[in-house]
C-alpha positions as CSV (number, residue, x, y, z in Angstrom):
1,X,0.0,0.0,0.0
2,X,2.9,2.4,0.8
3,X,4.5,1.8,-2.5
4,X,1.2,2.5,-4.3
5,X,0.7,5.8,-2.3
6,X,4.3,6.9,-3.0
7,X,4.0,6.1,-6.7
8,X,0.7,8.0,-6.9
9,X,2.2,11.0,-5.1
10,X,5.3,11.1,-7.3
11,X,3.1,10.8,-10.4
12,X,1.0,13.8,-9.3
13,X,4.1,15.8,-8.5
14,X,5.6,15.0,-11.9
15,X,2.4,16.0,-13.7
16,X,2.0,19.3,-11.9
17,X,5.6,20.5,-11.7
18,X,7.3,22.5,-14.4
19,X,10.0,20.7,-16.4
20,X,13.6,21.6,-15.9
21,X,16.1,20.8,-18.5
22,X,19.8,20.5,-17.9
23,X,22.0,22.0,-20.5
24,X,19.4,24.3,-22.2
25,X,20.8,27.5,-23.8
26,X,19.2,30.9,-23.3
27,X,19.9,33.7,-25.8
28,X,20.1,37.1,-24.1
29,X,19.6,40.3,-26.1
30,X,19.0,43.9,-25.0
31,X,16.7,46.5,-26.5
32,X,14.4,49.5,-26.1
33,X,10.6,49.3,-25.8
34,X,9.0,51.1,-28.8
35,X,5.4,50.4,-27.9
36,X,3.6,48.6,-25.1
37,X,-0.1,47.7,-24.8
38,X,-2.1,45.5,-22.4
39,X,-4.4,42.9,-23.9
40,X,-7.3,41.7,-21.7
41,X,-8.9,38.4,-22.7
42,X,-12.6,38.1,-22.0
43,X,-14.0,34.7,-22.0
44,X,-17.6,33.5,-21.4
45,X,-18.1,32.3,-17.9
46,X,-17.1,29.0,-16.3
47,X,-17.2,25.5,-17.8
48,X,-19.2,23.3,-15.5
49,X,-18.1,20.0,-17.2
50,X,-14.4,20.8,-16.6
51,X,-15.3,21.5,-12.9
52,X,-17.2,18.2,-12.7
53,X,-14.4,16.3,-14.3
54,X,-11.8,17.8,-12.0
55,X,-14.0,16.9,-9.0
56,X,-14.3,13.3,-10.2
57,X,-10.6,13.0,-10.7
58,X,-10.0,14.5,-7.3
59,X,-12.4,12.0,-5.8
60,X,-10.7,9.1,-7.4
61,X,-7.3,10.2,-6.2
62,X,-8.7,10.9,-2.6
63,X,-10.3,7.4,-2.6
64,X,-6.8,5.8,-2.8
65,X,-6.2,7.0,0.8
66,X,-7.6,6.0,4.2
67,X,-9.9,3.2,5.2
68,X,-13.5,3.0,6.4
69,X,-14.8,6.5,7.2
70,X,-11.4,7.9,6.5
71,X,-11.6,6.7,2.9
72,X,-15.0,8.4,2.6
73,X,-13.5,11.6,4.1
74,X,-10.5,11.5,1.7
75,X,-12.7,10.9,-1.3
76,X,-14.8,13.9,-0.3
77,X,-11.7,16.0,0.3
78,X,-10.3,15.0,-3.1
79,X,-13.5,16.0,-4.8
80,X,-13.6,19.4,-3.1
81,X,-9.9,20.0,-3.9
82,X,-10.5,19.1,-7.6
83,X,-13.5,21.4,-7.9
84,X,-11.6,24.2,-6.1
85,X,-8.5,23.8,-8.4
86,X,-10.7,23.9,-11.5
87,X,-12.6,27.0,-10.4
88,X,-9.3,28.7,-9.5
89,X,-7.8,27.9,-12.9
90,X,-10.9,29.0,-14.7
91,X,-11.0,32.3,-12.8
92,X,-7.3,32.9,-13.8
93,X,-8.2,32.3,-17.4
94,X,-11.2,34.7,-17.3
95,X,-9.0,37.5,-15.9
96,X,-5.9,36.7,-18.1
97,X,-3.9,39.7,-19.4
98,X,-1.0,39.8,-21.7
99,X,1.4,42.6,-22.6
100,X,2.2,43.2,-26.3
101,X,5.7,44.7,-26.7
102,X,7.4,46.1,-29.7
103,X,11.1,46.3,-29.1
104,X,14.0,47.6,-31.1
105,X,17.0,45.3,-30.3
106,X,20.6,46.6,-30.1
107,X,21.2,44.9,-33.4
108,X,18.6,47.1,-35.0
109,X,15.8,44.6,-35.4
110,X,12.2,45.3,-34.3
111,X,10.6,42.4,-32.6
112,X,7.2,41.8,-31.1
113,X,6.9,39.8,-27.9
114,X,3.5,38.9,-26.2
115,X,3.8,37.6,-22.7
116,X,1.7,37.1,-19.6
117,X,1.0,40.3,-17.6
118,X,0.4,40.3,-13.9
119,X,0.7,44.1,-13.2
120,X,4.0,43.8,-11.3
121,X,6.2,45.1,-14.1
122,X,5.0,47.8,-16.5
123,X,6.7,48.7,-19.7
124,X,6.7,52.2,-21.3
125,X,8.3,53.4,-24.5
126,X,12.0,54.1,-24.0
127,X,12.5,51.4,-21.3
128,X,15.7,49.4,-21.6
129,X,14.8,45.7,-21.5
130,X,16.4,42.3,-21.5
131,X,15.0,39.7,-24.0
132,X,15.5,36.1,-23.0
133,X,14.9,33.3,-25.6
134,X,15.1,29.6,-24.6
135,X,13.9,27.4,-27.5
136,X,10.7,28.9,-28.7
137,X,9.9,30.7,-25.5
138,X,10.8,34.4,-25.3
139,X,10.3,36.6,-22.2
140,X,11.1,40.3,-21.6
141,X,12.1,41.9,-18.3
142,X,13.5,45.3,-17.3
143,X,17.2,45.7,-17.9
144,X,19.3,46.5,-14.9
């Protein structure tokens, strides 16, 4: 039973964690913001089927733990956790914002980068920025 629980926990951790790759190369460039605009995505409400599916999966996972009344409690807790996670994820999607940046690089190219925006870093024309590209993923932050 302990091996099954450990395997299940490691599987969930693997599925929910971000991948890290040893030996990846990141290209670093510098540039100046030419234009910046915030894009707000508006979506239509919640998806109840996603919420039900997440609750069912959470219930199945919770059912793997405990015995007797404890098993029932863990099933219920897993169901509630699945529903809560789904609602949280859908709320984040409803309120999703991105920043669209036009940047003139030091090499003279003008590039466009669209990335997630959480309001903590704002970009205005004239800002010096650092452009980080790893594989097909490009992000921009303020240059120091």
